[in-house]
SEPAVEX-347063 format. One record per residue (C-alpha): residue number from 1; residue in one letter; y, x, z. Coordinates in steps of 0.1 Angstrom, whole numbers, always signed. Example, Ala and Ser with C-alpha at 12.3 -4.5 7.8 and 13.67 -1.06 7.14 Angstrom:
@pos->1 | code->A | y->-45 | x->+123 | z->+78
@pos->2 | code->S | y->-11 | x->+137 | z->+71
! end
This chain:
@pos->1 | code->M | y->+137 | x->+130 | z->-239
@pos->2 | code->A | y->+114 | x->+100 | z->-246
@pos->3 | code->D | y->+126 | x->+65 | z->-238
@pos->4 | code->A | y->+112 | x->+52 | z->-205
@pos->5 | code->A | y->+93 | x->+24 | z->-222
@pos->6 | code->D | y->+78 | x->+42 | z->-251
@pos->7 | code->A | y->+56 | x->+66 | z->-231
@pos->8 | code->T | y->+35 | x->+37 | z->-220
@pos->9 | code->G | y->+46 | x->+6 | z->-240
@pos->10 | code->M | y->+40 | x->-12 | z->-207
@pos->11 | code->V | y->+69 | x->-8 | z->-183
@pos->12 | code->D | y->+104 | x->+4 | z->-185
@pos->13 | code->W | y->+103 | x->+23 | z->-153
@pos->14 | code->N | y->+140 | x->+31 | z->-150
@pos->15 | code->L | y->+148 | x->-6 | z->-155
@pos->16 | code->A | y->+123 | x->-14 | z->-127
@pos->17 | code->V | y->+142 | x->+10 | z->-104
@pos->18 | code->A | y->+176 | x->-4 | z->-114
@pos->19 | code->T | y->+165 | x->-40 | z->-110
@pos->20 | code->A | y->+149 | x->-34 | z->-75
@pos->21 | code->T | y->+179 | x->-14 | z->-63
@pos->22 | code->R | y->+203 | x->-42 | z->-74
@pos->23 | code->L | y->+183 | x->-70 | z->-59
@pos->24 | code->A | y->+171 | x->-53 | z->-27
@pos->25 | code->R | y->+187 | x->-68 | z->+5
@pos->26 | code->P | y->+210 | x->-46 | z->+25
@pos->27 | code->G | y->+196 | x->-30 | z->+56
@pos->28 | code->P | y->+208 | x->-36 | z->+92
@pos->29 | code->E | y->+243 | x->-26 | z->+101
@pos->30 | code->V | y->+243 | x->+8 | z->+117
@pos->31 | code->T | y->+270 | x->+34 | z->+123
@pos->32 | code->R | y->+268 | x->+68 | z->+106
@pos->33 | code->E | y->+259 | x->+84 | z->+140
@pos->34 | code->E | y->+231 | x->+58 | z->+146
@pos->35 | code->A | y->+217 | x->+64 | z->+112
@pos->36 | code->R | y->+217 | x->+102 | z->+116
@pos->37 | code->A | y->+201 | x->+99 | z->+151
@pos->38 | code->A | y->+174 | x->+76 | z->+137
@pos->39 | code->V | y->+165 | x->+99 | z->+109
@pos->40 | code->K | y->+164 | x->+129 | z->+132
@pos->41 | code->E | y->+142 | x->+111 | z->+157
@pos->42 | code->L | y->+118 | x->+99 | z->+131
@pos->43 | code->R | y->+113 | x->+134 | z->+118
@pos->44 | code->L | y->+106 | x->+147 | z->+153
@pos->45 | code->H | y->+81 | x->+119 | z->+159
@pos->46 | code->A | y->+63 | x->+125 | z->+126
@pos->47 | code->A | y->+57 | x->+161 | z->+137
@pos->48 | code->D | y->+46 | x->+151 | z->+172
@pos->49 | code->A | y->+23 | x->+124 | z->+159
@pos->50 | code->E | y->+2 | x->+149 | z->+140
@pos->51 | code->Q | y->-11 | x->+165 | z->+173
@pos->52 | code->H | y->-17 | x->+131 | z->+190
@pos->53 | code->V | y->-37 | x->+119 | z->+160
@pos->54 | code->R | y->-58 | x->+150 | z->+158
@pos->55 | code->A | y->-66 | x->+149 | z->+195
@pos->56 | code->F | y->-76 | x->+113 | z->+195
@pos->57 | code->T | y->-96 | x->+112 | z->+163
@pos->58 | code->G | y->-112 | x->+147 | z->+165
@pos->59 | code->M | y->-103 | x->+150 | z->+127
@pos->60 | code->Q | y->-90 | x->+184 | z->+116
@pos->61 | code->A | y->-65 | x->+183 | z->+88
@pos->62 | code->P | y->-54 | x->+219 | z->+80
@pos->63 | code->G | y->-34 | x->+208 | z->+50
@pos->64 | code->A | y->-14 | x->+180 | z->+67
@pos->65 | code->T | y->+15 | x->+202 | z->+76
@pos->66 | code->G | y->+19 | x->+211 | z->+39
@pos->67 | code->T | y->+27 | x->+176 | z->+28
@pos->68 | code->P | y->+63 | x->+165 | z->+31
@pos->69 | code->V | y->+77 | x->+138 | z->+54
@pos->70 | code->L | y->+105 | x->+119 | z->+37
@pos->71 | code->V | y->+128 | x->+96 | z->+57
@pos->72 | code->V | y->+142 | x->+72 | z->+31
@pos->73 | code->D | y->+163 | x->+41 | z->+26
@pos->74 | code->R | y->+152 | x->+10 | z->+6
@pos->75 | code->P | y->+163 | x->+24 | z->-28
@pos->76 | code->G | y->+146 | x->+57 | z->-20
@pos->77 | code->W | y->+113 | x->+38 | z->-12
@pos->78 | code->V | y->+116 | x->+19 | z->-45
@pos->79 | code->K | y->+120 | x->+50 | z->-66
@pos->80 | code->A | y->+92 | x->+69 | z->-48
@pos->81 | code->N | y->+68 | x->+39 | z->-54
@pos->82 | code->V | y->+77 | x->+35 | z->-90
@pos->83 | code->A | y->+69 | x->+72 | z->-96
@pos->84 | code->G | y->+35 | x->+69 | z->-78
@pos->85 | code->F | y->+27 | x->+36 | z->-95
@pos->86 | code->R | y->+34 | x->+51 | z->-129
@pos->87 | code->T | y->+11 | x->+80 | z->-121
@pos->88 | code->I | y->-19 | x->+59 | z->-112
@pos->89 | code->I | y->-18 | x->+33 | z->-140
@pos->90 | code->T | y->-16 | x->+59 | z->-169
@pos->91 | code->P | y->-51 | x->+51 | z->-181
@pos->92 | code->L | y->-43 | x->+14 | z->-185
@pos->93 | code->A | y->-10 | x->+22 | z->-201
@pos->94 | code->D | y->-27 | x->+44 | z->-226
@pos->95 | code->R | y->-51 | x->+16 | z->-236
@pos->96 | code->M | y->-23 | x->-9 | z->-241
@pos->97 | code->Q | y->-4 | x->+16 | z->-261
@pos->98 | code->A | y->-33 | x->+22 | z->-284
@pos->99 | code->R | y->-40 | x->-15 | z->-288
@pos->100 | code->R | y->-4 | x->-23 | z->-297
@pos->101 | code->A | y->-2 | x->+6 | z->-321
@pos->102 | code->S | y->-29 | x->-10 | z->-342
@pos->103 | code->M | y->-10 | x->-44 | z->-343
@pos->104 | code->P | y->+17 | x->-53 | z->-368
@pos->105 | code->G | y->+50 | x->-51 | z->-350
@pos->106 | code->G | y->+33 | x->-36 | z->-320
@pos->107 | code->G | y->+60 | x->-11 | z->-314
@pos->108 | code->A | y->+87 | x->-37 | z->-311
@pos->109 | code->L | y->+65 | x->-59 | z->-290
@pos->110 | code->G | y->+59 | x->-29 | z->-266
@pos->111 | code->A | y->+96 | x->-22 | z->-262
@pos->112 | code->V | y->+104 | x->-58 | z->-254
@pos->113 | code->G | y->+73 | x->-62 | z->-231
@pos->114 | code->G | y->+82 | x->-30 | z->-213
@pos->115 | code->K | y->+116 | x->-43 | z->-204
@pos->116 | code->V | y->+103 | x->-77 | z->-193
@pos->117 | code->T | y->+76 | x->-60 | z->-171
@pos->118 | code->G | y->+102 | x->-35 | z->-158
@pos->119 | code->I | y->+124 | x->-64 | z->-146
@pos->120 | code->E | y->+93 | x->-82 | z->-131
@pos->121 | code->L | y->+82 | x->-50 | z->-113
@pos->122 | code->G | y->+117 | x->-44 | z->-100
@pos->123 | code->M | y->+119 | x->-80 | z->-86
@pos->124 | code->L | y->+86 | x->-74 | z->-68
@pos->125 | code->L | y->+97 | x->-41 | z->-54
@pos->126 | code->A | y->+130 | x->-55 | z->-42
@pos->127 | code->F | y->+110 | x->-80 | z->-21
@pos->128 | code->L | y->+87 | x->-54 | z->-7
@pos->129 | code->S | y->+114 | x->-29 | z->+0
@pos->130 | code->S | y->+125 | x->-47 | z->+31
@pos->131 | code->K | y->+89 | x->-52 | z->+44
@pos->132 | code->V | y->+75 | x->-17 | z->+45
@pos->133 | code->L | y->+80 | x->+4 | z->+76
@pos->134 | code->G | y->+62 | x->+35 | z->+65
@pos->135 | code->Q | y->+37 | x->+46 | z->+39
@pos->136 | code->Y | y->+14 | x->+76 | z->+31
@pos->137 | code->E | y->+19 | x->+79 | z->-6
@pos->138 | code->T | y->-15 | x->+90 | z->-18
@pos->139 | code->F | y->-7 | x->+95 | z->-55
@pos->140 | code->A | y->+27 | x->+111 | z->-53
@pos->141 | code->P | y->+44 | x->+134 | z->-78
@pos->142 | code->A | y->+57 | x->+167 | z->-63
@pos->143 | code->E | y->+92 | x->+154 | z->-68
@pos->144 | code->V | y->+107 | x->+123 | z->-83
@pos->145 | code->P | y->+130 | x->+131 | z->-113
@pos->146 | code->S | y->+162 | x->+111 | z->-120
@pos->147 | code->D | y->+147 | x->+99 | z->-153
@pos->148 | code->L | y->+112 | x->+86 | z->-147
@pos->149 | code->S | y->+103 | x->+89 | z->-183
@pos->150 | code->S | y->+98 | x->+127 | z->-178
@pos->151 | code->L | y->+75 | x->+122 | z->-148
@pos->152 | code->D | y->+40 | x->+130 | z->-164
@pos->153 | code->D | y->+51 | x->+161 | z->-183
@pos->154 | code->E | y->+73 | x->+178 | z->-158
@pos->155 | code->H | y->+64 | x->+166 | z->-123
@pos->156 | code->P | y->+27 | x->+172 | z->-114
@pos->157 | code->V | y->+10 | x->+151 | z->-87
@pos->158 | code->Q | y->+5 | x->+167 | z->-53
@pos->159 | code->P | y->-18 | x->+158 | z->-24
@pos->160 | code->G | y->+5 | x->+132 | z->-9
@pos->161 | code->R | y->+36 | x->+126 | z->+12
@pos->162 | code->L | y->+47 | x->+105 | z->+41
@pos->163 | code->L | y->+75 | x->+80 | z->+37
@pos->164 | code->L | y->+93 | x->+64 | z->+66
@pos->165 | code->V | y->+118 | x->+37 | z->+57
@pos->166 | code->V | y->+145 | x->+40 | z->+83
@pos->167 | code->P | y->+165 | x->+7 | z->+78
@pos->168 | code->N | y->+133 | x->-13 | z->+80
@pos->169 | code->I | y->+122 | x->+4 | z->+112
@pos->170 | code->V | y->+156 | x->-1 | z->+128
@pos->171 | code->A | y->+156 | x->-38 | z->+117
@pos->172 | code->A | y->+121 | x->-44 | z->+131
@pos->173 | code->E | y->+127 | x->-28 | z->+165
@pos->174 | code->R | y->+159 | x->-49 | z->+168
@pos->175 | code->E | y->+141 | x->-81 | z->+158
@pos->176 | code->L | y->+112 | x->-74 | z->+182
@pos->177 | code->D | y->+136 | x->-62 | z->+210
@pos->178 | code->V | y->+114 | x->-32 | z->+218
@pos->179 | code->D | y->+122 | x->+3 | z->+230
@pos->180 | code->P | y->+133 | x->+22 | z->+198
@pos->181 | code->R | y->+119 | x->+55 | z->+209
@pos->182 | code->D | y->+84 | x->+40 | z->+215
@pos->183 | code->F | y->+85 | x->+19 | z->+184
@pos->184 | code->R | y->+94 | x->+48 | z->+161
@pos->185 | code->L | y->+67 | x->+70 | z->+175
@pos->186 | code->W | y->+42 | x->+41 | z->+173
@pos->187 | code->V | y->+50 | x->+36 | z->+136
@pos->188 | code->C | y->+47 | x->+74 | z->+130
@pos->189 | code->L | y->+12 | x->+74 | z->+146
@pos->190 | code->H | y->+0 | x->+48 | z->+121
@pos->191 | code->E | y->+13 | x->+67 | z->+91
@pos->192 | code->E | y->+2 | x->+101 | z->+104
@pos->193 | code->T | y->-33 | x->+87 | z->+108
@pos->194 | code->H | y->-33 | x->+79 | z->+70
@pos->195 | code->R | y->-21 | x->+114 | z->+63
@pos->196 | code->T | y->-49 | x->+128 | z->+84
@pos->197 | code->Q | y->-75 | x->+107 | z->+67
@pos->198 | code->F | y->-66 | x->+121 | z->+33
@pos->199 | code->T | y->-60 | x->+157 | z->+43
@pos->200 | code->A | y->-90 | x->+160 | z->+66
@pos->201 | code->V | y->-113 | x->+143 | z->+41
@pos->202 | code->P | y->-109 | x->+163 | z->+8
@pos->203 | code->W | y->-129 | x->+139 | z->-14
@pos->204 | code->L | y->-113 | x->+107 | z->-3
@pos->205 | code->R | y->-83 | x->+108 | z->-26
@pos->206 | code->D | y->-103 | x->+115 | z->-57
@pos->207 | code->H | y->-128 | x->+88 | z->-48
@pos->208 | code->L | y->-101 | x->+62 | z->-43
@pos->209 | code->E | y->-84 | x->+73 | z->-75
@pos->210 | code->G | y->-117 | x->+70 | z->-94
@pos->211 | code->E | y->-122 | x->+35 | z->-81
@pos->212 | code->I | y->-87 | x->+24 | z->-91
@pos->213 | code->H | y->-91 | x->+39 | z->-125
@pos->214 | code->A | y->-125 | x->+21 | z->-129
@pos->215 | code->F | y->-108 | x->-12 | z->-119
@pos->216 | code->L | y->-80 | x->-7 | z->-145
@pos->217 | code->A | y->-105 | x->+4 | z->-171
@pos->218 | code->E | y->-121 | x->-30 | z->-167
@pos->219 | code->T | y->-89 | x->-49 | z->-171
@pos->220 | code->D | y->-91 | x->-75 | z->-198
@pos->221 | code->I | y->-58 | x->-75 | z->-216
@pos->222 | code->D | y->-66 | x->-101 | z->-242
@pos->223 | code->P | y->-37 | x->-127 | z->-240
@pos->224 | code->A | y->-60 | x->-156 | z->-247
@pos->225 | code->T | y->-84 | x->-147 | z->-220
@pos->226 | code->L | y->-56 | x->-142 | z->-195
@pos->227 | code->L | y->-40 | x->-175 | z->-203
@pos->228 | code->E | y->-74 | x->-192 | z->-199
@pos->229 | code->R | y->-78 | x->-177 | z->-164
@pos->230 | code->V | y->-42 | x->-186 | z->-154
@pos->231 | code->R | y->-49 | x->-222 | z->-164
@pos->232 | code->D | y->-83 | x->-222 | z->-145
@pos->233 | code->A | y->-66 | x->-207 | z->-114
@pos->234 | code->A | y->-38 | x->-232 | z->-115
@pos->235 | code->G | y->-62 | x->-262 | z->-116
@pos->236 | code->F | y->-33 | x->-285 | z->-126
@pos->237 | code->G | y->-43 | x->-307 | z->-97
@pos->238 | code->G | y->-19 | x->-298 | z->-70
@pos->239 | code->T | y->+14 | x->-314 | z->-59
@pos->240 | code->P | y->+44 | x->-292 | z->-50
@pos->241 | code->G | y->+50 | x->-291 | z->-13
@pos->242 | code->Q | y->+15 | x->-303 | z->-4
@pos->243 | code->G | y->-18 | x->-286 | z->+5
@pos->244 | code->D | y->-16 | x->-249 | z->+13
@pos->245 | code->G | y->+21 | x->-246 | z->+5
@pos->246 | code->A | y->+14 | x->-225 | z->-27
@pos->247 | code->G | y->+37 | x->-246 | z->-48
@pos->248 | code->G | y->+11 | x->-268 | z->-64
@pos->249 | code->A | y->-15 | x->-243 | z->-76
@pos->250 | code->G | y->-50 | x->-255 | z->-72
@pos->251 | code->G | y->-65 | x->-221 | z->-66
@pos->252 | code->T | y->-67 | x->-204 | z->-33
@pos->253 | code->G | y->-66 | x->-167 | z->-43
@pos->254 | code->S | y->-37 | x->-144 | z->-51
@pos->255 | code->L | y->-23 | x->-136 | z->-85
@pos->256 | code->M | y->-46 | x->-106 | z->-87
@pos->257 | code->D | y->-76 | x->-129 | z->-85
@pos->258 | code->I | y->-70 | x->-144 | z->-119
@pos->259 | code->V | y->-73 | x->-112 | z->-139
@pos->260 | code->Q | y->-106 | x->-100 | z->-125
@pos->261 | code->T | y->-137 | x->-96 | z->-146
@pos->262 | code->P | y->-170 | x->-96 | z->-128
@pos->263 | code->A | y->-171 | x->-58 | z->-128
@pos->264 | code->Q | y->-136 | x->-57 | z->-113
@pos->265 | code->R | y->-147 | x->-80 | z->-85
@pos->266 | code->E | y->-175 | x->-56 | z->-76
@pos->267 | code->I | y->-151 | x->-26 | z->-77
@pos->268 | code->L | y->-125 | x->-46 | z->-57
@pos->269 | code->G | y->-151 | x->-53 | z->-31
@pos->270 | code->R | y->-156 | x->-16 | z->-26
@pos->271 | code->L | y->-118 | x->-10 | z->-26
@pos->272 | code->T | y->-113 | x->-37 | z->+0
@pos->273 | code->A | y->-139 | x->-22 | z->+23
@pos->274 | code->V | y->-122 | x->+13 | z->+20
@pos->275 | code->M | y->-87 | x->-1 | z->+25
@pos->276 | code->S | y->-99 | x->-21 | z->+55
@pos->277 | code->L | y->-114 | x->+10 | z->+70
@pos->278 | code->L | y->-83 | x->+31 | z->+65
@pos->279 | code->E | y->-59 | x->+4 | z->+78
@pos->280 | code->G | y->-81 | x->-6 | z->+107
@pos->281 | code->H | y->-86 | x->+30 | z->+117
@pos->282 | code->A | y->-49 | x->+36 | z->+117
@pos->283 | code->D | y->-43 | x->+6 | z->+138
@pos->284 | code->V | y->-69 | x->+16 | z->+164
@pos->285 | code->V | y->-54 | x->+51 | z->+166
@pos->286 | code->M | y->-18 | x->+40 | z->+170
@pos->287 | code->D | y->-28 | x->+18 | z->+199
@pos->288 | code->G | y->-55 | x->+42 | z->+213
@pos->289 | code->V | y->-32 | x->+72 | z->+217
@pos->290 | code->G | y->-22 | x->+52 | z->+248
@pos->291 | code->P | y->+6 | x->+45 | z->+272
@pos->292 | code->Q | y->+9 | x->+81 | z->+282
@pos->293 | code->V | y->+25 | x->+87 | z->+248
@pos->294 | code->V | y->+39 | x->+52 | z->+240
@pos->295 | code->P | y->+46 | x->+36 | z->+274
@pos->296 | code->S | y->+53 | x->+1 | z->+260
@pos->297 | code->V | y->+25 | x->+1 | z->+234
@pos->298 | code->A | y->+10 | x->-32 | z->+248
@pos->299 | code->E | y->+43 | x->-50 | z->+245
@pos->300 | code->I | y->+49 | x->-36 | z->+210
@pos->301 | code->R | y->+15 | x->-46 | z->+197
@pos->302 | code->E | y->+18 | x->-81 | z->+210
@pos->303 | code->K | y->+52 | x->-87 | z->+195
@pos->304 | code->F | y->+42 | x->-69 | z->+162
@pos->305 | code->Q | y->+11 | x->-90 | z->+157
@pos->306 | code->K | y->+32 | x->-122 | z->+159
@pos->307 | code->R | y->+56 | x->-107 | z->+134
@pos->308 | code->R | y->+28 | x->-98 | z->+110
@pos->309 | code->A | y->+13 | x->-132 | z->+113
@pos->310 | code->K | y->+43 | x->-151 | z->+100
@pos->311 | code->G | y->+69 | x->-148 | z->+73
@pos->312 | code->T | y->+106 | x->-154 | z->+76
@pos->313 | code->G | y->+107 | x->-186 | z->+55
@pos->314 | code->W | y->+90 | x->-207 | z->+29
@pos->315 | code->L | y->+98 | x->-183 | z->+1
@pos->316 | code->D | y->+84 | x->-154 | z->+21
@pos->317 | code->Q | y->+52 | x->-173 | z->+28
@pos->318 | code->L | y->+49 | x->-182 | z->-9
@pos->319 | code->L | y->+53 | x->-146 | z->-20
@pos->320 | code->R | y->+30 | x->-133 | z->+6
@pos->321 | code->K | y->+2 | x->-156 | z->-6
@pos->322 | code->A | y->+9 | x->-150 | z->-43
@pos->323 | code->L | y->+9 | x->-112 | z->-38
@pos->324 | code->G | y->-22 | x->-112 | z->-16
@pos->325 | code->L | y->-3 | x->-99 | z->+15
@pos->326 | code->D | y->-22 | x->-123 | z->+37
@pos->327 | code->A | y->-54 | x->-105 | z->+26
@pos->328 | code->K | y->-37 | x->-73 | z->+35
@pos->329 | code->M | y->-32 | x->-86 | z->+70
@pos->330 | code->R | y->-69 | x->-94 | z->+72
@pos->331 | code->Q | y->-77 | x->-58 | z->+62
@pos->332 | code->Y | y->-59 | x->-46 | z->+94
@pos->333 | code->Q | y->-78 | x->-70 | z->+116
@pos->334 | code->D | y->-112 | x->-67 | z->+100
@pos->335 | code->G | y->-110 | x->-29 | z->+98
@pos->336 | code->A | y->-99 | x->-25 | z->+134
@pos->337 | code->V | y->-128 | x->-47 | z->+146
@pos->338 | code->F | y->-152 | x->-25 | z->+125
@pos->339 | code->V | y->-138 | x->+8 | z->+139
@pos->340 | code->R | y->-139 | x->-4 | z->+175
@pos->341 | code->G | y->-174 | x->-18 | z->+171
@pos->342 | code->V | y->-187 | x->+15 | z->+157
@pos->343 | code->V | y->-169 | x->+36 | z->+183
@pos->344 | code->D | y->-182 | x->+14 | z->+211
@pos->345 | code->S | y->-217 | x->+19 | z->+198
@pos->346 | code->V | y->-219 | x->+56 | z->+188
@pos->347 | code->G | y->-186 | x->+71 | z->+200
@pos->348 | code->M | y->-158 | x->+87 | z->+180
@pos->349 | code->D | y->-179 | x->+116 | z->+168
@pos->350 | code->G | y->-205 | x->+91 | z->+156
@pos->351 | code->F | y->-178 | x->+70 | z->+139
@pos->352 | code->N | y->-165 | x->+101 | z->+121
@pos->353 | code->R | y->-197 | x->+103 | z->+101
@pos->354 | code->V | y->-179 | x->+76 | z->+80
@pos->355 | code->W | y->-160 | x->+105 | z->+64
@pos->356 | code->T | y->-191 | x->+124 | z->+53
@pos->357 | code->S | y->-192 | x->+112 | z->+17
@pos->358 | code->P | y->-186 | x->+81 | z->-4
@pos->359 | code->N | y->-221 | x->+70 | z->+5
@pos->360 | code->T | y->-212 | x->+67 | z->+42
@pos->361 | code->L | y->-182 | x->+45 | z->+37
@pos->362 | code->P | y->-188 | x->+9 | z->+49
@pos->363 | code->T | y->-196 | x->-18 | z->+24
@pos->364 | code->K | y->-176 | x->-50 | z->+23
@pos->365 | code->D | y->-204 | x->-67 | z->+42
@pos->366 | code->E | y->-206 | x->-39 | z->+68
@pos->367 | code->I | y->-169 | x->-41 | z->+76
@pos->368 | code->H | y->-179 | x->-75 | z->+91
@pos->369 | code->D | y->-211 | x->-61 | z->+107
@pos->370 | code->P | y->-205 | x->-27 | z->+123
@pos->371 | code->S | y->-241 | x->-27 | z->+136
@pos->372 | code->A | y->-254 | x->-28 | z->+101
@pos->373 | code->W | y->-234 | x->+4 | z->+92
@pos->374 | code->V | y->-246 | x->+21 | z->+123
@pos->375 | code->A | y->-282 | x->+12 | z->+115
@pos->376 | code->R | y->-278 | x->+26 | z->+79
@pos->377 | code->V | y->-259 | x->+58 | z->+86
@pos->378 | code->H | y->-274 | x->+67 | z->+120
@pos->379 | code->K | y->-310 | x->+59 | z->+112
! end
């Protein structure tokens, strides 16, 4: 079997999993009985949420019941995400492998670089593994092998799967001091909305994958250019501990901002609009299903918004900024405002025209101006 690093020359995927698993923080203390009860309840809520989402949105997703629901722990979430990540970045990995193959000593450089990147990715996933409550994994392999180096050849990609991270859900409901039953169903409603989006809109997955591949195809992997952008982004003018708390960097963007070409920025604008739509729509649905289903929904939303808006310490705040997670929070807010604005104007059926084709998706500007989208699509 091929080594985990030589298939791409970019990341040692198994090392990434091992690093993340070793560094991930332990979950909350629960008894075996509590853990089993939480897993059972989440599975039941995931099934119930499907009907609630369909009734509220009017979206029909005949394939939704065919996608699996996995209730996982933090290491399970890490492994699933590494597998999905490897699937989506294959085009970029192929380019890097071809470039290194033409360089003297490129093979050795790729092996060393793959291990370094594997450790870096593992550290990132260790941080994120305690943050994510649930996730619809759009680019998921049918099953995750024990050795990720065999993923592409032996484990084809399927339409998607729903992940629910049980220790994080339990930790959040305890931290917020909310009703566990209501909170678990509320989380399932959000993730089920994502599953409905992709199963009821057959072209959406391919469109999103195409945009991501186009973004990666524009990645400038020349080291000199990357170093220049890093230096420009840093600015060398900040003082640690002052300003925006970013540790002295003069720039205001995330780490992703420093590697964008002009073409990437254009693609990223479209991706941002789509992601804002998807996240905002899910937020509107999870609240809109209403107190008949989640009696304490207003209390949960109020407490959860406060939790979203702050990190747990200075390191958490620094990493959130560096990884662009603050921008992710804005996607929820901006997308929800867009969805509510359109629904208020033309109703849910009118809003659902957004799923007609890529041409009816909102632009980045329209996300901030729902009336402009209504004028364009409903003219």
